[in-house]
C-alpha positions in Angstrom: -5.0 -9.1 11.0 -2.1 -11.1 9.6 -4.0 -11.6 6.4 -4.7 -7.8 6.0 -1.2 -7.1 6.7 0.1 -9.3 4.2 -2.2 -7.9 1.5 -1.3 -4.4 2.4 2.4 -5.4 2.3 1.7 -6.8 -1.1 -0.2 -3.7 -2.3 2.7 -1.5 -0.9 5.3 -3.6 -2.6 3.5 -3.2 -5.9 3.1 0.6 -5.6 6.6 1.4 -4.2 8.2 2.2 -7.5 5.3 4.7 -8.2 5.1 6.0 -4.5 8.9 6.6 -4.5 9.1 8.9 -7.5 5.6 10.3 -7.4 5.5 14.1 -6.3 2.1 14.6 -7.4 -1.0 12.1 -7.5 -0.4 9.2 -9.6 -2.5 6.0 -10.4 -1.7 2.5 -11.1 -3.1 -1.0 -11.1 -1.8 -4.5 -10.7 -3.2 -8.2 -10.2 -1.9 -10.3 -7.3 -3.3 -13.9 -7.0 -6.1 -13.2 -9.2 -7.3 -10.0 -7.4 -7.2 -6.7 -9.4 -6.0 -3.7 -7.3 -6.5 -0.1 -8.5 -4.8 2.8 -6.5 -3.7 6.5 -6.6 -0.6 7.7 -4.7 0.3 11.0 -3.4 2.6 12.8 -1.0 0.7 14.4 1.9 2.1 16.2 4.9 5.5 14.2 4.6 3.7 10.8 4.2 3.2 8.8 1.0 -0.6 7.9 0.7 -1.8 4.9 -1.3 -5.6 4.8 -1.8 -7.7 2.5 -3.8 -9.9 -0.6 -4.2 -9.5 -4.4 -4.6 -11.9 -7.2 -5.6 -13.8 -5.3 -8.2 -14.0 -2.1 -6.3 -15.8 -3.7 -3.4 -12.8 -3.5 -0.8 -11.4 0.1 -0.1 -8.0 0.7 1.2 -5.7 3.5 2.3 -2.1 3.3 3.4 0.0 6.1 4.9 3.6 5.1 4.5 5.7 6.8 7.2 9.6 6.6 7.5 9.5 3.2 9.4 5.8 2.2 9.6 2.8 1.9 7.5 -0.8 2.6 9.0 -4.1 2.7 7.4 -7.0 0.6 6.5 -7.9 -2.4 4.4 -11.5 -3.3 4.1 -12.2 -0.8 6.7 -10.1 -2.6 9.2 -7.1 -1.0 10.6 -3.7 -2.3 9.6 -0.4 -1.4 11.0 3.1 -2.7 10.5 6.8 -2.0 10.1 8.5 -1.5 7.0 11.1 -3.9 8.3 8.3 -6.5 8.4 7.7 -6.0 4.6 11.4 -6.4 4.1 11.3 -9.7 6.0 8.9 -11.0 3.2 11.6 -10.5 0.9 10.1 -7.2 -0.5 12.6 -4.3 -0.9 11.1 -1.0 0.0 12.7 2.2 -1.3 11.8 5.3 0.9 
């Protein structure tokens, strides 16, 4: 669970500038530790949603960013963590 949480937090941190300013669906990509991530972001029912794939499209993920928490899946396994936990990793999140 920790590994998935760290990966999800990394993804969240990389997508935050896009997520923070996106009123409609937006797409992006980045590479972290040799892994390519491709994702889209959208606002949905008051949440920010980040959907995409990692590891050459083989690993799907979906993160729902709430006011204080993030829930979702990474590689079809549930992830849930507090935004404060992301900040403890030294990552600043702008809501």
